[in-house]
C-alpha positions as CSV (number, residue, x, y, z in Angstrom):
1,M,-27.1,-1.2,3.7
2,Q,-23.3,-0.8,3.7
3,G,-20.0,-1.8,2.5
4,R,-16.6,-1.9,3.6
5,A,-12.9,-1.9,1.9
6,I,-10.2,-3.0,3.9
7,Q,-6.3,-2.7,2.9
8,K,-3.6,-3.8,5.0
9,S,0.2,-2.8,5.6
10,V,0.1,0.1,3.4
11,R,3.7,1.7,2.5
12,Q,2.4,5.0,4.5
13,S,2.6,6.1,7.4
14,P,-0.8,6.6,9.8
15,R,-0.3,10.7,9.8
16,K,0.2,10.9,6.3
17,M,-2.9,8.5,5.9
18,R,-4.9,10.3,8.6
19,L,-4.5,13.6,6.3
20,V,-6.4,12.6,3.4
21,V,-8.9,10.4,5.1
22,D,-9.9,13.2,6.8
23,L,-10.5,15.1,3.4
24,I,-13.0,12.7,2.7
25,R,-14.5,11.8,6.0
26,G,-18.6,11.9,5.8
27,R,-18.8,13.3,2.4
28,D,-20.7,11.6,-1.1
29,V,-18.7,8.6,-3.0
30,N,-18.7,10.8,-6.2
31,E,-17.4,13.6,-4.3
32,A,-15.2,11.3,-2.5
33,Y,-13.5,10.2,-5.2
34,A,-13.2,13.8,-6.9
35,I,-11.1,14.7,-4.0
36,L,-8.9,11.5,-4.4
37,S,-8.3,11.8,-7.8
38,F,-7.2,15.6,-7.7
39,S,-5.3,15.3,-4.4
40,K,-1.3,15.4,-5.0
41,K,-0.5,13.2,-1.9
42,H,0.6,9.5,-2.7
43,A,-1.7,8.4,0.0
44,A,-4.5,9.1,-2.0
45,K,-3.3,6.7,-4.6
46,Q,-3.0,4.2,-1.4
47,I,-6.7,4.7,-0.5
48,A,-8.2,4.5,-3.9
49,K,3.8,-4.6,0.8
50,T,6.5,-4.3,3.6
51,L,10.3,-4.5,2.9
52,K,12.9,-5.7,5.0
53,R,16.0,-3.2,4.5
54,F,19.0,-2.8,6.6
55,T,21.3,0.1,6.9
56,A,25.0,0.5,8.2
57,A,25.2,0.9,12.0
58,A,28.4,1.2,14.6
59,Q,30.9,-1.5,14.7
60,G,29.9,-3.2,11.6
61,R,26.7,-4.1,12.6
62,G,23.3,-3.7,10.9
63,T,20.0,-2.0,11.5
64,P,16.6,-2.2,10.3
65,I,15.2,0.6,8.3
66,R,11.8,1.4,9.8
67,K,9.2,1.3,7.0
68,R,6.2,2.6,8.5
69,T,2.9,0.6,7.5
70,S,-1.0,1.4,8.0
71,H,-4.2,-0.3,8.0
72,V,-7.1,1.1,6.1
73,E,-10.9,0.4,6.1
74,I,-13.4,2.5,4.5
75,T,-17.1,2.4,5.3
76,V,-19.4,3.4,3.3
77,A,-23.3,3.5,4.0
78,M,-26.7,4.5,2.8
79,R,-27.5,8.2,4.5
80,E,-30.9,8.1,6.7
81,D,-32.1,11.6,5.1
82,A,-32.0,10.1,1.5
């Protein structure tokens, strides 16, 4: 038996999200929750909106500010040895 949780377009870069996900990969569910609750990273809150913005550019133009987003999928399954 397994369960999945999917969150799309999280306002966090994939590199920063990966740092937090690597902390909880392969852990027990209760232990993973404890790690996330005490982590100081902003991505930990995102794991437990995309805005369009423009900045001034040369010759009166505007260029978009890139807001990096991530898709997160967490799968929880029963262990074989349990």
